[in-house]
C-alpha angles and dihedrals in degrees: 000000000000126000110222116205103197120202119180126208134262118327093008135104140197089291090074089075096052094113095043099049097068092056092051093048093045087058090055099259132126116248121197114178111194133205112209122223115280095024138097109333089003093055112144095031107126112246140179126178094272088052088062092047089051091047089061096044091047092052092054094046096041091056093037090231122186131187087033122188107196111208120195123183123198109315092010092070084078097063093031091056090052094045093052097079092040095064092056119191091001088079120095101166146340123228119195112197109205086313146147117253124215124255116197110259094008130104131224091259099039092086092054116110093251094040090251095297094139094044091050090049091050091050091050091050093049105053097271096310135105102239128234118265130232125258092259089069089073098050117121096028101104094261127139120231088253092053092048091050089052093051093046092045094050098042122105131191111278122237104255100213090065088064099045105038118094124256121244114212118188095184134021113268091225090073095067128082100253142174117202112200115202118196107213099204089059085074104211122109116235109283121258092259092052091046090053092049090050088066088068117102088230095059130076132184122225124181132207124195094227140081136276096286104055093158085073103030100042110008097157093049091046092051090052091053089052091049092048091048091052089056094055 
């Protein structure tokens, strides 16, 4: 039995995994969706990037979880990748879902074409948070209007410091058993740092023919990929 610790991307909380969790539990696994500080029901809690890393480590230790599969979606690949070495032998595997991966000393936005200038300006203009985005942002990702409405309705502004503070990696990510899930409708090829990591014997690439939010568009298929990854 694996214990999946599920961390959704920017602006989302544990609720984003509501349709995935039942499939994991029905297969006999533990499922532990996590809301990071400053988001959803934890909105207003001050948070920097290391706060989010500690949120993940604390969840694993608080519940004394073993055979842990850390799942990071989108932004949350950044704290998940940093938390992986910090939970030691509790870790079984990492799964990155169409996500960023941390580079030591670099922030989430530093790899963006403009170096994060627009994101930083948006954060400064919105009280230190990255604001929510309109429904049109989710077009073209295999989502129904109802699913888009659910994402928009549940989203909260994202604490800006988590996007601009540098990552701290204590071990190379290529050392960990890892599945990288690329969502084809999202369009972009894996970034150069992900492509390099995929040359490691410990990493494997899986693709889904859906958009950037597969926990909404294809929850059953996503859960099966997690279950298959845990068996590797």
